[in-house]
Backbone as JSON, one array per atom type, in Angstrom:
{
  "sequence": "XXXXXXXXXXXXXXXXXXXXXXXXXXXXXXXXXXXXXXXXX",
  "N": [[85.48, 99.54, 99.04], [82.17, 100.02, 99.97], [78.81, 100.03, 99.58], [79.2, 102.21, 97.92], [81.0, 103.77, 99.31], [84.28, 104.43, 100.59], [85.84, 102.12, 102.72], [88.24, 101.74, 103.89], [91.09, 103.71, 104.51], [93.8, 103.69, 104.47], [97.28, 103.3, 103.41], [97.77, 101.25, 100.46], [99.36, 98.89, 100.93], [99.03, 98.47, 103.67], [96.28, 98.09, 103.86], [96.01, 95.73, 102.43], [97.68, 93.98, 103.87], [96.83, 94.18, 106.53], [93.88, 94.55, 106.97], [91.35, 96.62, 108.41], [88.6, 96.65, 108.52], [85.72, 94.54, 108.58], [84.31, 94.17, 106.2], [86.29, 94.62, 104.27], [88.12, 92.57, 104.89], [86.53, 90.33, 104.34], [86.03, 90.69, 101.58], [88.68, 90.55, 100.54], [89.34, 87.95, 101.31], [87.58, 86.47, 99.73], [88.45, 87.19, 97.15], [91.23, 86.67, 97.16], [91.28, 84.14, 98.15], [91.94, 83.29, 100.73], [92.17, 83.05, 104.3], [91.76, 85.77, 106.47], [92.96, 87.23, 109.36], [92.37, 89.75, 111.54], [94.19, 91.86, 113.73], [93.11, 92.38, 117.0], [92.31, 95.38, 118.53]],
  "CA": [[84.23, 100.21, 98.81], [80.95, 99.36, 100.43], [77.69, 100.94, 99.35], [79.71, 103.41, 97.28], [81.88, 104.52, 100.22], [85.53, 103.77, 100.95], [85.82, 101.66, 104.11], [89.62, 101.78, 104.36], [91.76, 104.91, 103.99], [95.23, 103.54, 104.71], [98.05, 102.95, 102.21], [97.39, 99.94, 99.94], [100.05, 97.78, 101.58], [98.42, 98.24, 104.98], [94.95, 97.54, 103.64], [96.16, 94.33, 102.01], [98.34, 93.18, 104.91], [96.16, 94.25, 107.82], [92.63, 95.3, 106.83], [90.7, 96.91, 109.68], [87.15, 96.49, 108.42], [85.25, 93.2, 108.23], [83.96, 94.16, 104.78], [87.54, 94.49, 103.51], [88.64, 91.22, 105.13], [85.66, 89.4, 103.61], [86.3, 90.87, 100.16], [90.0, 90.02, 100.22], [89.3, 86.5, 101.46], [86.92, 85.93, 98.54], [89.27, 87.44, 95.97], [92.54, 86.04, 97.28], [91.11, 82.75, 98.54], [92.64, 82.98, 101.98], [91.57, 83.57, 105.53], [92.45, 86.93, 107.03], [92.65, 87.47, 110.77], [92.83, 91.08, 111.92], [94.56, 92.04, 115.13], [92.12, 93.1, 117.79], [92.92, 96.5, 119.26]],
  "C": [[83.09, 99.35, 99.35], [79.84, 100.38, 100.31], [78.17, 102.27, 98.78], [80.64, 104.25, 98.12], [83.15, 103.71, 100.49], [85.48, 103.37, 102.42], [87.22, 101.62, 104.72], [90.29, 103.0, 103.74], [93.27, 104.87, 104.22], [95.95, 103.27, 103.39], [97.7, 101.53, 101.75], [98.07, 98.77, 100.64], [99.44, 97.46, 102.94], [97.04, 97.63, 104.83], [95.05, 96.06, 103.27], [96.74, 93.45, 103.09], [97.58, 93.13, 106.23], [94.86, 95.06, 107.71], [91.92, 95.44, 108.16], [89.2, 96.61, 109.67], [86.78, 95.07, 107.99], [84.9, 93.11, 106.75], [85.2, 93.98, 103.91], [88.11, 93.09, 103.67], [87.83, 90.19, 104.33], [85.93, 89.47, 102.11], [87.64, 90.24, 99.77], [90.04, 88.5, 100.34], [88.64, 85.86, 100.24], [87.82, 86.04, 97.31], [90.59, 86.66, 96.02], [92.47, 84.58, 97.71], [91.88, 82.37, 99.79], [91.91, 83.6, 103.15], [92.42, 84.71, 106.06], [92.0, 87.12, 108.47], [93.22, 88.81, 111.14], [93.17, 91.09, 113.4], [93.48, 92.84, 115.84], [92.8, 94.17, 118.61], [92.31, 96.63, 120.64]]
}
């Protein structure tokens, strides 16, 4: 969620393993305490 809107619409496992949005990567990095690098398409 960002500004009240969902930023990812994939299954939870995909969002956690390979988030597509910078907002999701940033959130997960803060919560999980790890760096996330998304594959560039």
